[in-house]
LOKE-328290 format. One record per residue (C-alpha): residue in one letter; x, y, z. Coordinates in Angstrom, 2 decimals, m for minus. Example, Ala and Ser with C-alpha at 12.3 -4.5 7.8 and 13.67 -1.06 7.14 Angstrom:
@residuo->a; u->12.30; v->m4.50; w->7.80
@residuo->s; u->13.67; v->m1.06; w->7.14
//
This chain:
@residuo->m; u->33.22; v->m100.08; w->m96.44
@residuo->r; u->36.89; v->m101.02; w->m96.26
@residuo->p; u->39.01; v->m99.04; w->m93.77
@residuo->l; u->41.38; v->m97.86; w->m96.51
@residuo->v; u->38.54; v->m96.46; w->m98.63
@residuo->a; u->36.95; v->m94.83; w->m95.58
@residuo->g; u->40.25; v->m93.24; w->m94.57
@residuo->l; u->40.97; v->m91.97; w->m98.06
@residuo->s; u->37.51; v->m90.45; w->m98.35
@residuo->v; u->38.01; v->m88.57; w->m95.07
@residuo->l; u->41.43; v->m87.32; w->m96.20
@residuo->l; u->39.98; v->m86.11; w->m99.52
@residuo->l; u->37.20; v->m84.24; w->m97.72
@residuo->l; u->39.72; v->m82.73; w->m95.30
@residuo->g; u->41.82; v->m81.56; w->m98.25
@residuo->w; u->38.74; v->m79.99; w->m99.82
@residuo->a; u->37.80; v->m78.37; w->m96.52
@residuo->l; u->41.26; v->m76.83; w->m96.17
@residuo->n; u->41.10; v->m75.43; w->m99.71
@residuo->v; u->37.69; v->m73.76; w->m99.44
@residuo->g; u->36.51; v->m70.80; w->m97.33
@residuo->p; u->35.77; v->m69.02; w->m95.21
@residuo->a; u->35.27; v->m65.80; w->m97.21
@residuo->g; u->36.02; v->m67.65; w->m100.44
@residuo->q; u->39.75; v->m67.88; w->m99.75
@residuo->l; u->41.55; v->m70.58; w->m101.74
@residuo->w; u->45.05; v->m71.88; w->m101.96
@residuo->g; u->46.85; v->m70.29; w->m104.86
@residuo->a; u->48.95; v->m67.27; w->m105.57
@residuo->h; u->47.94; v->m65.66; w->m102.28
@residuo->s; u->47.80; v->m68.81; w->m100.23
@residuo->l; u->47.53; v->m68.74; w->m96.48
@residuo->g; u->50.22; v->m70.15; w->m94.25
@residuo->w; u->49.70; v->m73.36; w->m92.30
@residuo->p; u->48.99; v->m71.57; w->m88.99
@residuo->e; u->46.23; v->m69.51; w->m90.64
@residuo->l; u->44.82; v->m72.55; w->m92.43
@residuo->l; u->44.71; v->m74.51; w->m89.21
@residuo->e; u->43.07; v->m71.65; w->m87.34
@residuo->l; u->40.45; v->m70.87; w->m90.02
@residuo->r; u->39.64; v->m74.32; w->m91.36
@residuo->g; u->41.62; v->m77.11; w->m89.74
@residuo->w; u->40.09; v->m77.07; w->m86.27
@residuo->r; u->36.56; v->m76.67; w->m87.57
@residuo->s; u->37.03; v->m79.59; w->m89.95
@residuo->l; u->38.24; v->m81.84; w->m87.14
@residuo->l; u->35.36; v->m80.61; w->m84.97
@residuo->a; u->32.93; v->m81.48; w->m87.77
@residuo->l; u->34.23; v->m85.06; w->m87.90
@residuo->a; u->33.97; v->m85.48; w->m84.12
@residuo->e; u->30.51; v->m83.88; w->m83.97
@residuo->g; u->29.16; v->m86.07; w->m86.75
@residuo->a; u->30.58; v->m89.28; w->m85.32
@residuo->g; u->29.18; v->m88.48; w->m81.88
@residuo->l; u->25.71; v->m87.53; w->m83.11
@residuo->a; u->25.50; v->m90.63; w->m85.31
@residuo->t; u->26.60; v->m92.93; w->m82.48
@residuo->c; u->24.04; v->m91.39; w->m80.11
@residuo->g; u->21.38; v->m91.79; w->m82.77
@residuo->l; u->22.12; v->m95.49; w->m83.18
@residuo->l; u->22.01; v->m96.08; w->m79.42
@residuo->m; u->18.68; v->m94.27; w->m79.06
@residuo->q; u->17.25; v->m96.25; w->m81.98
@residuo->t; u->18.39; v->m99.44; w->m80.27
@residuo->l; u->16.91; v->m98.37; w->m76.94
@residuo->f; u->13.49; v->m97.57; w->m78.40
@residuo->r; u->13.70; v->m100.09; w->m81.25
@residuo->n; u->12.60; v->m97.37; w->m83.65
@residuo->p; u->14.72; v->m96.29; w->m86.65
@residuo->l; u->13.20; v->m92.79; w->m86.73
@residuo->v; u->14.36; v->m91.48; w->m83.34
@residuo->d; u->17.52; v->m89.86; w->m82.10
@residuo->a; u->18.76; v->m88.25; w->m78.90
@residuo->s; u->17.01; v->m84.94; w->m79.61
@residuo->l; u->13.58; v->m86.51; w->m79.12
@residuo->l; u->14.24; v->m86.86; w->m75.37
@residuo->g; u->14.76; v->m83.11; w->m74.97
@residuo->v; u->18.53; v->m83.56; w->m74.90
@residuo->s; u->19.42; v->m81.08; w->m77.64
@residuo->q; u->16.88; v->m78.50; w->m76.49
@residuo->g; u->18.15; v->m78.75; w->m72.92
@residuo->a; u->21.75; v->m78.26; w->m73.96
@residuo->a; u->20.79; v->m75.39; w->m76.26
@residuo->l; u->18.86; v->m73.70; w->m73.44
@residuo->g; u->21.84; v->m73.99; w->m71.10
@residuo->m; u->24.17; v->m72.57; w->m73.74
@residuo->v; u->21.84; v->m69.71; w->m74.64
@residuo->l; u->21.54; v->m68.73; w->m70.99
@residuo->a; u->25.33; v->m68.70; w->m70.68
@residuo->l; u->25.79; v->m66.71; w->m73.91
@residuo->s; u->23.10; v->m64.19; w->m73.11
@residuo->l; u->24.63; v->m63.57; w->m69.67
@residuo->g; u->27.90; v->m62.65; w->m71.34
@residuo->w; u->29.96; v->m65.65; w->m70.32
@residuo->g; u->33.01; v->m66.35; w->m72.43
@residuo->v; u->33.41; v->m69.28; w->m74.78
@residuo->g; u->34.85; v->m72.15; w->m72.77
@residuo->q; u->34.29; v->m74.05; w->m69.59
@residuo->q; u->31.50; v->m71.83; w->m68.24
@residuo->e; u->29.22; v->m72.40; w->m71.24
@residuo->c; u->29.98; v->m76.09; w->m71.36
@residuo->s; u->29.21; v->m76.40; w->m67.64
@residuo->a; u->25.81; v->m74.78; w->m68.17
@residuo->a; u->24.95; v->m77.23; w->m70.94
@residuo->l; u->26.17; v->m80.22; w->m68.94
@residuo->l; u->24.12; v->m79.14; w->m65.93
@residuo->a; u->20.96; v->m78.81; w->m68.03
@residuo->l; u->21.47; v->m82.23; w->m69.57
@residuo->l; u->22.28; v->m83.88; w->m66.26
@residuo->l; u->19.00; v->m82.63; w->m64.79
@residuo->l; u->17.10; v->m83.90; w->m67.82
@residuo->s; u->18.78; v->m87.31; w->m67.58
@residuo->v; u->17.89; v->m87.64; w->m63.90
@residuo->l; u->14.26; v->m86.74; w->m64.66
@residuo->v; u->13.96; v->m89.33; w->m67.42
@residuo->l; u->15.61; v->m91.99; w->m65.28
@residuo->l; u->13.30; v->m91.29; w->m62.33
@residuo->l; u->10.26; v->m91.56; w->m64.57
@residuo->h; u->11.44; v->m94.82; w->m66.07
@residuo->r; u->12.69; v->m96.51; w->m62.91
@residuo->g; u->10.46; v->m95.08; w->m60.20
@residuo->w; u->7.10; v->m95.19; w->m61.96
@residuo->h; u->7.86; v->m98.25; w->m64.10
@residuo->w; u->6.84; v->m96.51; w->m67.28
@residuo->s; u->7.32; v->m98.30; w->m70.55
@residuo->l; u->9.89; v->m97.01; w->m73.02
@residuo->d; u->7.10; v->m95.71; w->m75.25
@residuo->t; u->5.75; v->m93.64; w->m72.35
@residuo->v; u->9.24; v->m92.34; w->m71.58
@residuo->l; u->9.58; v->m91.33; w->m75.23
@residuo->l; u->6.28; v->m89.44; w->m75.08
@residuo->a; u->7.42; v->m87.73; w->m71.87
@residuo->g; u->10.63; v->m86.77; w->m73.62
@residuo->l; u->8.69; v->m85.26; w->m76.51
@residuo->a; u->6.62; v->m83.20; w->m74.06
@residuo->l; u->9.78; v->m82.12; w->m72.26
@residuo->n; u->11.32; v->m81.23; w->m75.61
@residuo->a; u->8.35; v->m78.99; w->m76.42
@residuo->l; u->8.44; v->m77.36; w->m72.98
@residuo->l; u->12.15; v->m76.58; w->m73.20
@residuo->g; u->11.66; v->m75.27; w->m76.72
@residuo->a; u->8.99; v->m72.90; w->m75.41
@residuo->f; u->11.29; v->m71.65; w->m72.64
@residuo->l; u->14.04; v->m71.19; w->m75.23
@residuo->q; u->11.81; v->m69.12; w->m77.50
@residuo->l; u->10.61; v->m67.08; w->m74.52
@residuo->w; u->14.16; v->m66.28; w->m73.48
@residuo->l; u->15.13; v->m65.36; w->m77.05
@residuo->s; u->12.22; v->m62.94; w->m77.26
@residuo->l; u->13.59; v->m61.08; w->m74.23
@residuo->l; u->17.10; v->m60.62; w->m75.63
@residuo->s; u->18.33; v->m57.46; w->m77.28
@residuo->a; u->18.98; v->m57.46; w->m81.02
@residuo->e; u->22.75; v->m57.50; w->m80.48
@residuo->r; u->22.65; v->m60.50; w->m78.16
@residuo->l; u->20.07; v->m62.28; w->m80.28
@residuo->q; u->22.26; v->m62.14; w->m83.38
@residuo->g; u->25.11; v->m64.06; w->m81.73
@residuo->v; u->22.83; v->m66.56; w->m80.02
@residuo->w; u->20.77; v->m67.24; w->m83.14
@residuo->g; u->23.84; v->m68.21; w->m85.15
@residuo->f; u->24.80; v->m70.74; w->m82.50
@residuo->l; u->21.31; v->m72.25; w->m82.33
@residuo->q; u->21.32; v->m73.02; w->m86.05
@residuo->g; u->24.57; v->m74.98; w->m85.75
@residuo->s; u->27.96; v->m73.42; w->m86.32
@residuo->l; u->31.57; v->m74.61; w->m86.35
@residuo->a; u->33.04; v->m71.14; w->m86.79
@residuo->q; u->34.20; v->m70.93; w->m83.15
@residuo->a; u->36.13; v->m74.20; w->m83.30
@residuo->r; u->39.31; v->m74.25; w->m81.24
@residuo->p; u->41.67; v->m76.92; w->m79.88
@residuo->l; u->39.82; v->m77.21; w->m76.56
@residuo->a; u->36.49; v->m77.74; w->m78.32
@residuo->v; u->37.99; v->m80.36; w->m80.63
@residuo->g; u->39.58; v->m82.17; w->m77.69
@residuo->m; u->36.44; v->m82.23; w->m75.56
@residuo->t; u->34.23; v->m83.32; w->m78.43
@residuo->s; u->36.65; v->m85.99; w->m79.61
@residuo->l; u->37.10; v->m87.45; w->m76.13
@residuo->s; u->33.34; v->m87.53; w->m75.49
@residuo->t; u->32.64; v->m89.17; w->m78.84
@residuo->a; u->35.47; v->m91.68; w->m78.50
@residuo->g; u->34.40; v->m92.62; w->m74.97
@residuo->l; u->30.79; v->m93.23; w->m75.97
@residuo->w; u->31.81; v->m95.16; w->m79.09
@residuo->w; u->34.24; v->m97.37; w->m77.18
@residuo->w; u->31.65; v->m98.15; w->m74.50
@residuo->a; u->29.08; v->m99.02; w->m77.16
@residuo->y; u->31.54; v->m101.23; w->m79.06
@residuo->r; u->32.37; v->m103.17; w->m75.90
@residuo->q; u->28.64; v->m103.66; w->m75.28
@residuo->y; u->27.76; v->m104.68; w->m78.84
@residuo->r; u->26.43; v->m108.12; w->m77.87
@residuo->a; u->24.15; v->m106.67; w->m75.19
@residuo->l; u->22.96; v->m104.01; w->m77.65
@residuo->d; u->22.17; v->m106.69; w->m80.23
@residuo->w; u->20.03; v->m108.51; w->m77.69
@residuo->l; u->18.34; v->m105.28; w->m76.63
@residuo->l; u->17.39; v->m104.65; w->m80.24
@residuo->l; u->15.42; v->m107.91; w->m80.15
@residuo->g; u->13.35; v->m106.71; w->m77.18
@residuo->e; u->13.53; v->m106.60; w->m73.41
@residuo->a; u->12.22; v->m110.16; w->m73.00
@residuo->a; u->14.91; v->m111.58; w->m75.28
@residuo->a; u->17.61; v->m109.55; w->m73.54
@residuo->n; u->16.45; v->m110.69; w->m70.10
@residuo->s; u->16.45; v->m114.32; w->m71.23
@residuo->a; u->20.06; v->m113.89; w->m72.35
@residuo->g; u->21.07; v->m112.59; w->m68.93
@residuo->i; u->21.45; v->m108.96; w->m69.98
@residuo->p; u->20.85; v->m106.44; w->m67.12
@residuo->v; u->18.27; v->m104.51; w->m69.13
@residuo->q; u->17.43; v->m101.78; w->m66.60
@residuo->r; u->21.07; v->m100.98; w->m65.96
@residuo->l; u->21.76; v->m100.93; w->m69.69
@residuo->h; u->18.85; v->m98.52; w->m70.19
@residuo->r; u->20.22; v->m96.16; w->m67.55
@residuo->q; u->23.70; v->m96.26; w->m69.01
@residuo->l; u->22.41; v->m95.56; w->m72.50
@residuo->v; u->20.37; v->m92.54; w->m71.44
@residuo->v; u->23.06; v->m91.00; w->m69.22
@residuo->l; u->25.97; v->m91.51; w->m71.62
@residuo->c; u->24.03; v->m90.25; w->m74.65
@residuo->a; u->22.73; v->m87.26; w->m72.70
@residuo->l; u->26.19; v->m86.24; w->m71.51
@residuo->t; u->27.72; v->m86.75; w->m74.94
@residuo->v; u->25.06; v->m84.70; w->m76.70
@residuo->a; u->25.49; v->m82.00; w->m74.03
@residuo->v; u->29.14; v->m81.64; w->m75.00
@residuo->l; u->28.37; v->m81.78; w->m78.72
@residuo->v; u->25.67; v->m79.13; w->m78.58
@residuo->s; u->27.73; v->m76.90; w->m76.29
@residuo->q; u->30.50; v->m76.74; w->m78.88
@residuo->a; u->28.63; v->m76.52; w->m82.18
@residuo->g; u->24.95; v->m75.83; w->m81.51
@residuo->v; u->22.09; v->m77.93; w->m82.81
@residuo->i; u->22.94; v->m79.95; w->m85.93
@residuo->g; u->19.83; v->m81.85; w->m86.91
@residuo->f; u->19.08; v->m85.13; w->m88.70
@residuo->v; u->22.63; v->m86.55; w->m88.53
@residuo->g; u->21.79; v->m88.79; w->m85.57
@residuo->m; u->18.81; v->m90.16; w->m87.46
@residuo->l; u->20.14; v->m90.28; w->m91.01
@residuo->a; u->23.53; v->m91.96; w->m90.55
@residuo->p; u->22.23; v->m95.02; w->m88.62
@residuo->a; u->19.28; v->m95.37; w->m91.01
@residuo->l; u->21.52; v->m95.41; w->m94.09
@residuo->v; u->23.98; v->m97.90; w->m92.60
@residuo->r; u->21.34; v->m100.28; w->m91.21
@residuo->w; u->19.45; v->m100.08; w->m94.50
@residuo->r; u->22.48; v->m101.23; w->m96.47
@residuo->m; u->24.38; v->m103.45; w->m94.04
@residuo->t; u->23.33; v->m106.62; w->m92.28
@residuo->g; u->24.87; v->m107.75; w->m89.04
@residuo->g; u->24.80; v->m106.04; w->m85.68
@residuo->h; u->26.32; v->m103.24; w->m83.67
@residuo->k; u->29.84; v->m104.60; w->m84.05
@residuo->y; u->29.67; v->m103.84; w->m87.78
@residuo->w; u->27.35; v->m100.83; w->m87.63
@residuo->l; u->29.27; v->m98.71; w->m85.14
@residuo->p; u->32.41; v->m98.05; w->m87.26
@residuo->q; u->30.37; v->m97.36; w->m90.39
@residuo->i; u->27.91; v->m95.07; w->m88.62
@residuo->a; u->30.66; v->m93.04; w->m86.93
@residuo->w; u->32.43; v->m92.64; w->m90.27
@residuo->l; u->29.27; v->m91.65; w->m92.12
@residuo->g; u->28.19; v->m89.18; w->m89.43
@residuo->g; u->31.57; v->m87.45; w->m89.54
@residuo->v; u->31.52; v->m87.29; w->m93.34
@residuo->l; u->27.99; v->m85.87; w->m93.40
@residuo->v; u->28.78; v->m83.03; w->m90.97
@residuo->l; u->32.09; v->m82.23; w->m92.69
@residuo->l; u->30.33; v->m82.15; w->m96.07
@residuo->a; u->27.60; v->m79.93; w->m94.60
@residuo->d; u->30.27; v->m77.56; w->m93.26
@residuo->i; u->31.97; v->m77.36; w->m96.65
@residuo->l; u->28.68; v->m76.61; w->m98.39
@residuo->a; u->27.81; v->m74.04; w->m95.73
@residuo->r; u->30.98; v->m72.14; w->m96.60
@residuo->i; u->30.74; v->m72.23; w->m100.40
@residuo->l; u->27.07; v->m72.02; w->m101.33
@residuo->v; u->26.68; v->m68.30; w->m100.58
@residuo->s; u->30.37; v->m67.33; w->m100.38
@residuo->p; u->31.68; v->m64.97; w->m98.99
@residuo->a; u->28.83; v->m65.34; w->m96.48
@residuo->e; u->28.37; v->m68.54; w->m94.47
@residuo->l; u->25.24; v->m70.61; w->m93.91
@residuo->p; u->24.53; v->m72.41; w->m90.62
@residuo->v; u->25.71; v->m76.01; w->m90.66
@residuo->g; u->22.46; v->m77.16; w->m89.06
@residuo->v; u->20.46; v->m75.75; w->m91.95
@residuo->i; u->22.55; v->m77.68; w->m94.50
@residuo->s; u->22.33; v->m80.92; w->m92.52
@residuo->s; u->18.55; v->m80.56; w->m92.31
@residuo->l; u->18.32; v->m79.91; w->m96.05
@residuo->l; u->20.35; v->m83.07; w->m96.67
@residuo->g; u->18.57; v->m85.20; w->m94.07
@residuo->a; u->14.91; v->m84.23; w->m94.37
@residuo->p; u->14.37; v->m85.75; w->m97.87
@residuo->f; u->15.88; v->m89.05; w->m96.72
@residuo->f; u->13.71; v->m88.97; w->m93.61
@residuo->v; u->10.58; v->m88.57; w->m95.75
@residuo->y; u->11.81; v->m91.34; w->m98.06
@residuo->f; u->12.30; v->m93.78; w->m95.17
@residuo->l; u->8.98; v->m92.72; w->m93.66
@residuo->f; u->7.05; v->m93.62; w->m96.81
@residuo->l; u->9.15; v->m96.69; w->m97.53
@residuo->g; u->8.28; v->m98.10; w->m94.10
@residuo->p; u->10.24; v->m99.62; w->m91.22
@residuo->r; u->10.93; v->m102.82; w->m93.13
@residuo->s; u->13.42; v->m100.94; w->m95.30
@residuo->l; u->15.58; v->m100.43; w->m92.20
//
């Protein structure tokens, strides 16, 4: 897609997002002022773009690492670990800000170290690491459900909304942290696009081209884990974006990571922003979780790609 068309599409969606919700409020005779618009809708719209771009970029990198178009960062336990850290912070009464983000980052850092030790120390294959990640994902999910069952109804209500994905608490600090994390990961990936192209061909091909495969693996896991930690700490779990955006772009576009990365970041941001808009208008004046809308949009495509087969990607 041409940059001008991509930019115009984002501006149109941002205009729509500013005109709709929350609580069914529209521009018109009783329009809100710019400070109120920015506070209610502007920051959350920018956060949606940054969240989507980051999740989509992480999804592409995980698909490159495992050479599987149907994986994303959540399959390594990354999202569940960040969610568990955030839920612990929320349930203990910590305020929204650095304390919660630190809890999520700590959980993800521990998970990253565990995965790296398994891969480097025991010389497990990537498939085995993926299976270990799935088991870790299930274990963390069980701990998360156990902790939720011990919370009071009042605490559970606030935590449950976060777990389903929400941009309602967007603020300048959240937008800044998410944008910087996403931009840093994207820039690193763009500078490594040749190495990523070789890695997509297999470890043997990458080694023959002089690519430091083991170091690249470690960098991919750590950077994606830290990025997803920040993303989840600010907006909860938003599913299927990291899988859907890379699948759609790679399905339609030939080339390599140099061409995929801009398109995937754009599409991921658009998908989450669209999901946020739909979450605010479908049952107005109430609001649906963004993660529910993204799953409703992504699951049918996932099933379609699953039946169509890997050759379609």
